[in-house]
Backbone as a ProteinNet text record, in pm:
[ID]
protein_1_A
[PRIMARY]
MTLRKSHRRITASAMAGFSPSTGARLETDPRLPSQK
[TERTIARY]
169	90.3	133.2	89.7	126	54.2	-58.8	-128.9	-47	44.1	125.9	218.7	247	335.1	270.7	137.7	71	-23.8	-40.6	-131.7	-64.8	-119.5	-71.9	-109.2	-43.3	-65.5	-211.1	-273.9	-412.9	-506.2	-488.1	-572.1	-547.4	-420.3	-386.5	-439.2	-429.8	-480.6	-630.9	-701.3	-847.1	-887.4	-817	-848.6	-818.6	-717.9	-682.6	-771.3	-842.1	-936.3	-883.6	-780.5	-735.7	-702.6	-674	-655.5	-520.9	-510.6	-383.9	-270.3	-303.9	-199	-143.5	-228.6	-181.8	-96.9	-137	-58.7	80.5	89.6	219.6	304.6	242.2	315.9	367.1	284.5	325.5	433.4	430.2	529.5	667.6	672.3	800.8	854	765.4	807.6	707	731.9	631.6	616.4	694.6	681.1	549.1	497.6	376.7	408.6	309.8	334.3	392.2	353.3	403.7	550.9	602.3	741.2	834.5	780.5	863.6	928.6
-89.9	-197.5	-329.6	-355.8	-481.3	-599.2	-575.7	-684.4	-738.1	-659.2	-698.8	-814.8	-834.2	-943.7	-1079.6	-1086.1	-1214.9	-1222	-1110.8	-1108.7	-1041.3	-1066.7	-997.4	-850.2	-767.7	-622.8	-587.1	-649.8	-617.3	-648.3	-764.4	-805	-716.7	-691.7	-610.2	-468.1	-413.9	-278.8	-272.9	-371.4	-373.7	-387.1	-470.7	-489.2	-362.8	-286.2	-163.5	-46.3	-60.9	42.3	141.9	105.8	194.8	115.6	185.6	120.6	49.4	-48.9	-119.1	-27.6	76.8	169.2	248.3	283.6	349.7	254.4	127.8	27.3	12.3	16.7	6.6	128.9	246.1	369.1	368.8	324.7	319.8	214.1	109.1	4.4	52.2	134.5	183.3	298.5	384.1	499.2	519.2	461.6	464.8	599	700.7	831.6	897.6	976.5	1053.5	1167.3	1215.5	1327	1450.4	1472.7	1588.9	1572.4	1451.8	1427	1427.2	1435.7	1427.3	1557.4
533.7	477.7	540.1	657.5	722.8	659.9	594.5	526.7	410.4	358.2	243.8	279.9	406.8	448.3	424.8	425.1	409.4	289.8	216.1	101.7	-17.1	-135.8	-254.3	-246.6	-325.2	-320.6	-346.5	-443.9	-478.2	-360.4	-300.2	-187.5	-65.9	-36.3	79.9	64.6	-55.6	-79.6	-60.1	-112.7	-97.9	48.4	122.7	264	344.5	301.6	371.7	328.9	218.3	176.6	75.8	-0.6	-107	-232.4	-341.9	-471.3	-481.3	-571.9	-591.7	-637.8	-714.6	-757.9	-639.3	-545.7	-424.4	-342.1	-337.9	-267.7	-326.5	-459.6	-525.2	-494.3	-494.7	-465.4	-321.9	-228.5	-88.8	-64.6	-144	-128.8	-173.9	-277.6	-326.3	-242	-191.1	-110.4	3	120.5	228.3	300	260.5	326.5	290.4	382.2	355.6	258.3	183.6	91.4	162.4	286.1	358.4	397.7	393.8	430.9	310.6	190	69.5	35.7
[MASK]
++++++++++++++++++++++++++++++++++++

């Protein structure tokens, strides 16, 4: 989420095309589900 460096989580998530809850999850653990 490189947009997160210059925007709030809600805005960055919307610009990237996914929900704010997904943005929060990716922010806490950026690994892909297949890597967990």
